[in-house]
LUMDRENVO-567273 format. One record per residue (C-alpha): residue number from 1; residue in three letters; chain; x, y, z. Coordinates in nm, 4 decimals. Layout:
<sites>
     k     r   c          x          y          z
   NUM   ALA   A          X          Y          Z
...
</sites>
This chain:
<sites>
     k     r   c          x          y          z
     1   MET   A   -26.3297    25.0321    -0.1997
     2   GLU   A   -26.2586    25.0720     0.1631
     3   ARG   A   -26.0111    24.8363     0.3382
     4   THR   A   -26.1686    24.5988     0.6080
     5   ASN   A   -26.0227    24.5961     0.9807
     6   PRO   A   -25.9873    24.2329     1.0482
     7   PHE   A   -25.9841    24.0888     1.4202
     8   PHE   A   -25.6750    23.9129     1.3415
     9   ARG   A   -25.3726    24.0544     1.1662
    10   GLY   A   -25.0646    23.8608     1.0470
    11   SER   A   -24.9431    23.6422     1.2756
    12   GLU   A   -25.1755    23.7255     1.6110
    13   LEU   A   -25.3889    23.4191     1.5514
    14   PRO   A   -25.1184    23.1565     1.5506
    15   ARG   A   -24.9614    23.3483     1.8568
    16   LEU   A   -25.2885    23.3261     2.0436
    17   ALA   A   -25.3269    22.9545     1.9427
    18   LEU   A   -24.9714    22.8554     2.0639
    19   LEU   A   -25.0170    23.0536     2.3963
    20   ALA   A   -25.3720    22.8845     2.4431
    21   ALA   A   -25.2071    22.5404     2.3926
    22   VAL   A   -24.9263    22.6128     2.6295
    23   THR   A   -25.1754    22.7114     2.8852
    24   LEU   A   -25.3846    22.3915     2.8687
    25   ALA   A   -25.0592    22.1834     2.8644
    26   GLY   A   -24.9485    22.3583     3.1663
    27   TRP   A   -25.2925    22.3073     3.3472
    28   ALA   A   -25.3113    21.9415     3.2390
    29   ALA   A   -24.9490    21.8937     3.4039
    30   VAL   A   -25.0955    22.0330     3.7220
    31   TRP   A   -25.3872    21.8132     3.7254
    32   HIS   A   -25.1702    21.4849     3.6510
    33   PHE   A   -24.9422    21.5898     3.9372
    34   ALA   A   -25.2061    21.6495     4.1659
    35   SER   A   -25.4077    21.3417     4.1148
    36   GLN   A   -25.0948    21.0984     4.0897
    37   LYS   A   -25.0995    20.8685     4.3842
    38   PRO   A   -24.7747    20.7680     4.5792
    39   ARG   A   -24.6324    20.4550     4.4538
    40   PRO   A   -24.4449    20.2254     4.6829
    41   ALA   A   -24.0676    20.1477     4.6444
    42   PRO   A   -24.0227    19.8263     4.4831
    43   GLU   A   -23.8448    19.5331     4.6868
    44   PRO   A   -23.4700    19.4479     4.6188
    45   PRO   A   -23.4801    19.2029     4.3196
    46   LEU   A   -23.4238    18.8392     4.3936
    47   ARG   A   -23.0875    18.6800     4.3580
    48   VAL   A   -23.0214    18.3582     4.2022
    49   GLU   A   -22.8423    18.1329     4.4482
    50   ALA   A   -22.9731    17.7866     4.4211
    51   ASN   A   -23.2423    17.5996     4.2736
    52   PRO   A   -23.5881    17.6876     4.4717
    53   ALA   A   -23.7823    17.4150     4.6048
    54   PRO   A   -24.0640    17.3102     4.3633
    55   ILE   A   -24.4183    17.4586     4.4353
    56   GLU   A   -24.6832    17.1758     4.5154
    57   PRO   A   -25.0393    17.2569     4.4641
    58   ASP   A   -25.2701    17.1589     4.7257
    59   ARG   A   -25.4643    16.8427     4.6551
    60   SER   A   -25.7087    16.8834     4.9193
    61   MET   A   -26.0618    16.7810     4.8505
    62   GLU   A   -26.1840    17.1251     4.9525
    63   PHE   A   -26.0345    17.2563     4.6213
    64   GLU   A   -26.1928    17.0005     4.3883
    65   THR   A   -26.5050    17.2351     4.3119
    66   VAL   A   -26.2973    17.5415     4.2666
    67   THR   A   -26.3390    17.6786     3.9136
    68   ASP   A   -26.0837    17.9699     3.7899
    69   ARG   A   -26.2391    18.2616     3.6005
    70   THR   A   -26.5723    18.2480     3.7537
    71   PRO   A   -26.7567    18.4771     4.0236
    72   MET   A   -26.7058    18.3712     4.3829
    73   SER   A   -26.9772    18.1195     4.4676
    74   PHE   A   -27.0818    17.8662     4.7291
    75   ARG   A   -26.8477    17.6276     4.5373
    76   ASP   A   -26.5598    17.7884     4.6687
    77   ASN   A   -26.6785    17.7934     5.0293
    78   ALA   A   -26.5261    17.4798     5.1516
    79   ALA   A   -26.1590    17.5780     5.0223
    80   TYR   A   -26.2164    17.9558     5.1252
    81   ALA   A   -26.2901    17.8346     5.4879
    82   MET   A   -25.9803    17.6007     5.5187
    83   LEU   A   -25.7514    17.8897     5.3817
    84   LEU   A   -25.8813    18.1087     5.6725
    85   GLU   A   -25.8342    17.8618     5.9217
    86   ARG   A   -25.4722    17.7878     5.7837
    87   ALA   A   -25.3847    18.1517     5.7855
    88   ARG   A   -25.5483    18.2120     6.1268
    89   SER   A   -25.3176    17.9214     6.2742
    90   ARG   A   -24.9957    18.0654     6.1884
    91   THR   A   -24.8358    18.4139     6.3013
    92   PRO   A   -24.7528    18.6861     6.0744
    93   ALA   A   -24.3759    18.5763     6.0647
    94   GLU   A   -24.4309    18.2296     6.0028
    95   LEU   A   -24.6498    18.2783     5.7086
    96   ALA   A   -24.3954    18.5441     5.5644
    97   ARG   A   -24.1173    18.2751     5.6083
    98   GLU   A   -24.3436    18.0342     5.3937
    99   SER   A   -24.4616    18.2718     5.1421
   100   ARG   A   -24.2858    18.2432     4.8002
   101   ARG   A   -24.1372    18.5676     4.6627
   102   ASP   A   -24.0584    18.4152     4.3109
   103   VAL   A   -24.4467    18.3755     4.1868
   104   PHE   A   -24.5954    18.6707     4.0191
   105   LEU   A   -24.9194    18.7542     3.8766
   106   THR   A   -24.8167    18.5958     3.5303
   107   HIS   A   -24.7608    18.2599     3.6986
   108   LEU   A   -25.1081    18.2482     3.8793
   109   TRP   A   -25.3042    18.4021     3.5685
   110   GLU   A   -25.1546    18.1390     3.3125
   111   ARG   A   -25.1484    17.8269     3.5123
   112   PRO   A   -25.3668    17.8748     3.8411
   113   GLU   A   -25.3907    17.5011     3.9024
   114   LEU   A   -25.0223    17.4569     3.9540
   115   TYR   A   -25.0334    17.7214     4.2449
   116   ARG   A   -25.3579    17.6494     4.4362
   117   GLY   A   -25.3189    17.6760     4.7836
   118   ALA   A   -24.9383    17.8090     4.7434
   119   PRO   A   -24.8601    18.0878     4.9855
   120   VAL   A   -24.7475    18.3770     4.8032
   121   HIS   A   -24.5799    18.7067     4.9093
   122   ILE   A   -24.6857    19.0430     4.7804
   123   LEU   A   -24.5650    19.4090     4.8234
   124   GLY   A   -24.7928    19.7022     4.6511
   125   THR   A   -25.0231    19.9690     4.7114
   126   ALA   A   -25.3699    19.8930     4.8459
   127   LEU   A   -25.6343    20.0942     4.6273
   128   ARG   A   -25.9330    19.9887     4.7971
   129   ILE   A   -25.9845    19.8305     5.1466
   130   VAL   A   -26.3512    19.7431     5.2393
   131   ARG   A   -26.4721    19.5435     5.5638
   132   PHE   A   -26.7849    19.3171     5.5271
   133   GLU   A   -26.9851    19.0589     5.7346
   134   SER   A   -26.8948    18.7002     5.6962
   135   LYS   A   -26.9858    18.3853     5.8985
   136   LEU   A   -26.6563    18.2195     5.7983
   137   SER   A   -26.4762    18.4462     6.0259
   138   LYS   A   -26.4584    18.3903     6.4228
   139   THR   A   -26.4983    18.7813     6.4479
   140   GLY   A   -26.7853    18.7750     6.2039
   141   TRP   A   -26.5981    19.0106     5.9878
   142   LEU   A   -26.3337    18.9865     5.6911
   143   TYR   A   -26.1178    19.2395     5.5145
   144   GLU   A   -26.0703    19.2843     5.1333
   145   ALA   A   -25.7910    19.4698     4.9847
   146   TRP   A   -25.7308    19.5621     4.6253
   147   ILE   A   -25.3751    19.5525     4.5761
   148   VAL   A   -25.1692    19.6584     4.2751
   149   THR   A   -24.7913    19.5638     4.2394
   150   PRO   A   -24.5001    19.6943     4.0340
   151   ASP   A   -24.5265    19.4115     3.7847
   152   ALA   A   -24.8897    19.4545     3.7063
   153   ARG   A   -25.0443    19.7933     3.7996
   154   LYS   A   -25.3424    19.7579     3.6046
   155   TYR   A   -25.4320    19.4284     3.7445
   156   PRO   A   -25.4891    19.4022     4.1235
   157   TYR   A   -25.5039    19.1177     4.3456
   158   ASN   A   -25.7829    19.0651     4.5793
   159   CYS   A   -25.6478    18.9877     4.9118
   160   VAL   A   -25.8704    18.8692     5.2128
   161   PHE   A   -25.7883    18.8807     5.5476
   162   GLU   A   -25.9263    18.8461     5.9125
   163   GLU   A   -25.7377    19.0806     6.1125
   164   ALA   A   -25.6493    19.4451     6.0118
   165   PRO   A   -25.3587    19.6539     6.1825
   166   GLU   A   -25.4945    19.9159     6.3930
   167   GLY   A   -25.5157    20.2488     6.2250
   168   LEU   A   -25.5689    20.1076     5.8744
   169   PRO   A   -25.7485    20.3334     5.6456
   170   ILE   A   -26.0933    20.1741     5.5012
   171   GLY   A   -26.2352    20.3165     5.1901
   172   VAL   A   -26.2872    20.2519     4.8172
   173   ASP   A   -26.0035    20.5207     4.7224
   174   VAL   A   -25.6872    20.4816     4.9374
   175   ALA   A   -25.3325    20.4544     4.8512
   176   GLU   A   -25.1760    20.2672     5.1287
   177   ARG   A   -24.8199    20.0620     5.0824
   178   VAL   A   -24.9027    19.7106     5.2442
   179   VAL   A   -24.7440    19.3849     5.2284
   180   PHE   A   -24.9737    19.0790     5.2031
   181   ASN   A   -24.8756    18.7026     5.2590
   182   GLY   A   -25.1564    18.4556     5.1767
   183   TYR   A   -25.2508    18.1232     5.0212
   184   PHE   A   -25.3561    18.1490     4.6424
   185   LEU   A   -25.7408    18.0563     4.6220
   186   LYS   A   -25.8410    18.1196     4.2467
   187   ILE   A   -25.8548    18.3599     3.9591
   188   MET   A   -26.2080    18.5537     4.0489
   189   LYS   A   -26.3947    18.6717     3.7666
   190   TYR   A   -26.5629    19.0372     3.8406
   191   GLN   A   -26.7297    19.3286     3.6543
   192   ALA   A   -26.5043    19.6279     3.6194
   193   GLY   A   -26.6189    19.9601     3.4880
   194   ASP   A   -26.5306    19.8872     3.1382
   195   ALA   A   -26.5412    19.5010     3.0856
   196   PRO   A   -26.5204    19.1586     3.2939
   197   ARG   A   -26.1709    19.1055     3.4423
   198   GLY   A   -26.0115    18.8594     3.6653
   199   ALA   A   -25.8093    18.8909     3.9743
   200   PRO   A   -25.6063    18.6445     4.1988
   201   VAL   A   -25.7906    18.5643     4.5196
   202   LEU   A   -25.5353    18.5385     4.8099
   203   VAL   A   -25.6340    18.4659     5.1812
   204   GLY   A   -25.3981    18.5584     5.4263
   205   LYS   A   -25.2377    18.8328     5.6533
   206   LEU   A   -25.1741    19.1925     5.5849
   207   GLY   A   -24.8998    19.4017     5.7171
   208   TRP   A   -24.9093    19.7772     5.7487
   209   GLU   A   -24.7493    20.0654     5.9050
   210   PRO   A   -24.8517    20.4557     5.9334
   211   ARG   A   -24.6619    20.6368     5.6434
   212   ALA   A   -24.4266    20.8397     5.8430
   213   ALA   A   -24.1399    20.7659     5.6477
   214   ASP   A   -24.3188    20.8869     5.3292
   215   GLU   A   -24.3302    21.2494     5.4423
   216   PRO   A   -24.0569    21.3564     5.2611
   217   VAL   A   -24.2299    21.2327     4.9357
   218   LYS   A   -24.5728    21.4349     5.0338
   219   GLU   A   -24.3492    21.7755     5.0913
   220   SER   A   -24.1907    21.7084     4.7307
   221   ASN   A   -24.5413    21.6499     4.5792
   222   ARG   A   -24.6530    21.9504     4.7278
   223   VAL   A   -24.3834    22.1773     4.6191
   224   LEU   A   -24.4028    22.0275     4.2593
   225   PHE   A   -24.7782    22.0860     4.2586
   226   TRP   A   -24.7780    22.4488     4.3861
   227   SER   A   -24.4730    22.5170     4.1035
   228   MET   A   -24.7151    22.3648     3.8484
   229   VAL   A   -24.9819    22.6305     3.9853
   230   ALA   A   -24.7509    22.9181     3.9539
   231   ILE   A   -24.6662    22.8133     3.6131
   232   GLY   A   -25.0396    22.7788     3.5060
   233   LEU   A   -25.1251    23.1457     3.6714
   234   MET   A   -24.8236    23.2973     3.4534
   235   PHE   A   -24.9773    23.1472     3.1480
   236   LEU   A   -25.3064    23.2533     3.2229
   237   VAL   A   -25.1845    23.6181     3.3091
   238   SER   A   -24.9842    23.6402     2.9747
   239   LEU   A   -25.2833    23.5364     2.7787
   240   PHE   A   -25.5047    23.7793     2.9513
   241   ARG   A   -25.2426    24.0496     2.8923
   242   TRP   A   -25.2070    23.9830     2.5321
   243   VAL   A   -25.5603    23.9396     2.4715
   244   PHE   A   -25.6138    24.3008     2.6294
   245   GLN   A   -25.3451    24.4486     2.4273
   246   LEU   A   -25.5135    24.3292     2.1106
   247   PHE   A   -25.8318    24.4623     2.2258
   248   GLN   A   -25.6640    24.8140     2.2585
   249   PHE   A   -25.4917    24.7792     1.9348
   250   LEU   A   -25.8232    24.7134     1.7544
   251   GLN   A   -26.0179    24.9762     1.9172
   252   HIS   A   -25.7412    25.2511     1.8692
   253   PRO   A   -25.5858    25.1855     1.5713
   254   ARG   A   -25.2586    25.3797     1.4633
   255   ARG   A   -25.3276    25.7348     1.3136
   256   HIS   A   -25.1035    25.7141     1.0186
   257   GLU   A   -25.2827    25.3932     0.8991
   258   GLY   A   -25.5935    25.6131     0.8419
   259   ALA   A   -25.4432    25.8838     0.6447
   260   SER   A   -25.2403    25.6206     0.4273
   261   GLU   A   -25.3735    25.6073     0.0711
   262   THR   A   -25.5000    25.3086    -0.0967
   263   PHE   A   -25.3345    25.2861    -0.4552
   264   ARG   A   -25.5453    25.1242    -0.7236
   265   THR   A   -25.3765    24.8236    -0.9155
   266   GLU   A   -25.6288    24.8830    -1.2125
   267   ILE   A   -25.6913    25.2126    -1.4255
   268   PRO   A   -25.9976    25.2798    -1.5946
   269   PRO   A   -25.9605    25.2847    -1.9771
   270   ALA   A   -26.1088    25.6211    -2.0102
   271   ASP   A   -25.8360    25.7711    -1.7776
   272   LEU   A   -25.5832    25.5825    -1.9546
   273   GLN   A   -25.7015    25.6958    -2.2820
   274   ALA   A   -25.6815    26.0594    -2.1485
   275   TRP   A   -25.3498    26.0194    -2.0270
   276   VAL   A   -25.1808    25.8890    -2.3386
   277   GLU   A   -25.3538    26.1845    -2.5474
   278   SER   A   -25.2119    26.4322    -2.2742
   279   GLN   A   -24.8511    26.2758    -2.3220
   280   GLY   A   -24.9144    26.3202    -2.7014
   281   ALA   A   -24.9894    26.6962    -2.6842
   282   GLU   A   -24.7048    26.7403    -2.4860
   283   GLU   A   -24.4902    26.6191    -2.7255
   284   ASP   A   -24.6436    26.8322    -3.0107
   285   SER   A   -24.6129    27.1289    -2.7939
   286   HIS   A   -24.2384    27.0371    -2.7485
   287   GLU   A   -24.1852    26.9889    -3.1393
   288   GLU   A   -24.3546    27.3261    -3.2152
   289   LEU   A   -24.1263    27.5047    -2.9674
   290   GLU   A   -23.8018    27.3573    -3.1214
   291   GLY   A   -23.9090    27.4485    -3.4820
   292   ARG   A   -23.9178    27.8199    -3.3882
</sites>
């Protein structure tokens, strides 16, 4: 029976699987760092100095028809227009001084009725900035920014403003560090890609500056990206080299392997019987020689 020549021998298959896994992990890391968007540095934490002033919700009649966890509708237009006019009447510095920095998404989500019309300050990353026509604006246009903050990166704020800083990028996939001071309107229900969700709606003013100070961060990300690309290429070169050597080994096996003899572990009964008889004949011949 001839011995087969398998494609993988010994530990070759585990080594190939390990190298393939390392290669995939390396390229996954490259993709992760390449697609990662810069995150803004968090603001300095608040310090407890004295009891803050209580937050008083706006009791204006325009808010009587506002209902949380529902889509925006004509029932919200009265309060919407009032907050636009209120933000329009204040300068960015005045609105920033009025805005509360101790109100977070958790507060607005759990008890929205307690913060109706309250000015809120947020600092985060605008992931989507769009412009649309509106009769409620004196310019005929309104801007909408979806902003995520460090305390809730998966749940954005829906921030509406009438005037945009010059040079502000507009698009559905941006990553701009912005500051927003605005009045809380409601928790708006909207349809996300996977399921219905809710977002706090704020109406106010947006602050933004070109990202000149973030150039070192971009340079660091670029170096990290190309480093990961180099590592991934090294993995691929090692993989292809190892596969080439494997095929060379299979196509040109070692010479001494072909000349090696395969020993049988089982002896046919006839051969065994012949060997026993030959051993007996040799003993008889030895005895005859000794008798002489």
